[in-house]
LUMLOGU-140299 format. One record per atom (N, C-alpha, C): residue in one letter; x, y, z. Coordinates in pm, whole numbers, plus 50000, padded with zeros to 5 digits. Atoms other than C-alpha are relative to their C-alpha. Layout:
AXYZ
...
END
This chain:
M500854989049992
M499905000050016
M501005013149975
T499044986449966
T501575033849914
T499285006350111
R500894985749922
R501385061850171
R500065010749931
W500204987450059
W500035092650065
W500655011750064
K499604985949960
K501185129050081
K498885007850050
I500734991649957
I499355155550267
I499425010049868
R500304994650166
R498875169649894
R499104994349956
D500685007150074
D496965141749817
D498665001750047
I501604998049935
I493915150150074
I499545011949972
A500654984949997
A491405176650024
A498634993550072
F500915003049924
F488395177750270
F499075012550012
D500884993749936
D485135195250339
D499064998750063
F500655003649917
F482725198550559
F498244999749933
V501665003550087
V478625184350458
V499045003850093
D500484998749905
D476335202550593
D498484998150017
D501405003750000
D472915185450499
D500054983450056
M499725013849950
M474065149550650
M499834997150125
T500035000249858
T474005156351002
T499545011250100
D500144986149969
D472785178651267
D500555001950102
D499354997849864
D474345198551557
D499894986950134
P498004997049970
P476685187651771
P500594993849906
V499405011850105
V477465158551497
V500395008649863
V499834993250126
V479325173651176
V500104986849895
T499785010650115
T479945153150858
T501025007549933
V498944996050094
V483375159150658
V500024988549908
R499815011050121
R483975143050331
R501455002249955
I498635002750031
I487465131050237
I500694998549905
V499645006750112
V488955128349913
V501324997550014
T499105010449971
T491655102949910
T500364997349856
P499565005550124
P493785087649627
P499214987549978
V500855011450002
V491505055249693
V498455004349983
G500984996350011
G488335077249671
G499455009250112
Q500244990549927
Q486215095249896
Q499384993650125
L500135004849863
L485475088550283
L498905010150044
T500764989849899
T483115101750516
T500154997350142
F499795001049822
F483645108850899
F498915010650032
L501024991749936
L480935117151099
L500385001450172
A499494999949858
A481975129651493
A499075010950064
E500184984649911
E481115156651760
E501315005350011
P498984994949942
P483625179851788
P500005007150099
V500114994049865
V484885195952085
V501595007149973
M498724996649974
M487685223052051
M500625002950158
V499394998149890
V490325222652355
V501345007049969
G498694992650069
G492575250652282
G500125002149842
T499835002350125
T494125244851976
T499874983149950
T500215013949993
T493405206252006
T498484998749920
L501275003649997
L490345193051838
L499424985249999
V500295014149927
V488695162751995
V498774995149915
L501045006650077
L486465142351779
L499484990550078
K500445012449948
K484165120551973
K498814992849932
G501065010550056
G482035091551891
G500375000649819
L499754999650160
L484015090751524
L499584990749925
H500415012150086
H482625067051262
H500425007649857
A499684997650107
A483805065850933
A499174990049888
Q500945005450090
Q481965053550610
Q500725000549853
D499734997750171
D482355047850214
D501684992049981
S498655005350000
S485995029350288
S499814986949934
A500295014250006
A486544996450135
A501184993950069
A498995011949913
A488044969450337
A501535002949961
N498585002150019
N491574974350398
N500865011949897
A499584989650051
A491915004750153
A500625012350008
V499304989649981
V493425032650334
V501254995650103
G498985008049912
G495585013850631
G500555012950098
P499954989249885
P496545031550959
P501255009049967
A499214993550027
A499645048850805
A499555014149903
N500674985750099
N497365069550543
N498905005050089
L501004989949868
L494825075350850
L500855010950054
I498994988849939
I497965095751007
I500095009949893
V499704988850100
V498335114850682
V498925007849999
I501244995549990
I494455120850674
I499955014250132
A500304992249877
A494825135151046
A501105014149973
H499154986949994
H497925157250958
H499485008549902
A500624992950102
A495935169450645
A499195009850066
V500794993049899
V493165180550885
V500745010850081
M499304989249902
M495585195651128
M500465011649929
E499344987850087
E497325214650870
E498965009249934
G501004994050066
G494075225150698
G499225008450065
M501124994249919
M492295238650998
M501145007450155
D498964991849899
D495795253451185
D499744993250129
L500145006449919
L495475226351447
L501274998150089
D498595008949943
D498315217551720
D499454986950014
G500325011049954
G496605187351804
G498564992149939
L501475007150057
L493675161351693
L499994988450075
V499985017349950
V492555131751914
V498614995249955
I501395006650047
I489885108951815
I499814987850068
K501105005249892
K487465091952047
K499164994049913
G501015009650081
G485885062051822
G498774997750059
A501405005149932
A482505047551885
A499994984749980
V500415012849967
V481065013551933
V499614999149853
R500435008650133
R480654993351593
R498744999450029
S501405003049975
S477054993451536
S499654987249856
T500175012550128
T477344967951187
T501294997749931
G498785004150029
G480014954051006
G500734986150093
A499165012449971
A482674927551130
A500135005650149
N499914995349825
N482474926651533
N499055011450069
P501064990649926
P479334948351607
P500085001250163
G499914998349853
G479484961651974
G501465001950022
H498964998749956
H483324965151973
H500285013249952
END
């Protein structure tokens, strides 16, 4: 799997998919579009994403190294010093409830 560069990533907010306090972010990557939903909380210059859910990704298409690149792209694009991910319990797919 090829490791992406920050310049390979673009993102924008989607207003019509969720209601406050949850936001939806569409991220365009070399393997296609990913959609992330979370409740954002700013703590100084760190963004905490509570209950993060990811959608629209094919199994094993992104990988841990490229998730870090996505995180760095978001931090750079939003001028953040930190990004904390607090995932949610799986509701579908492999091992629901984990």
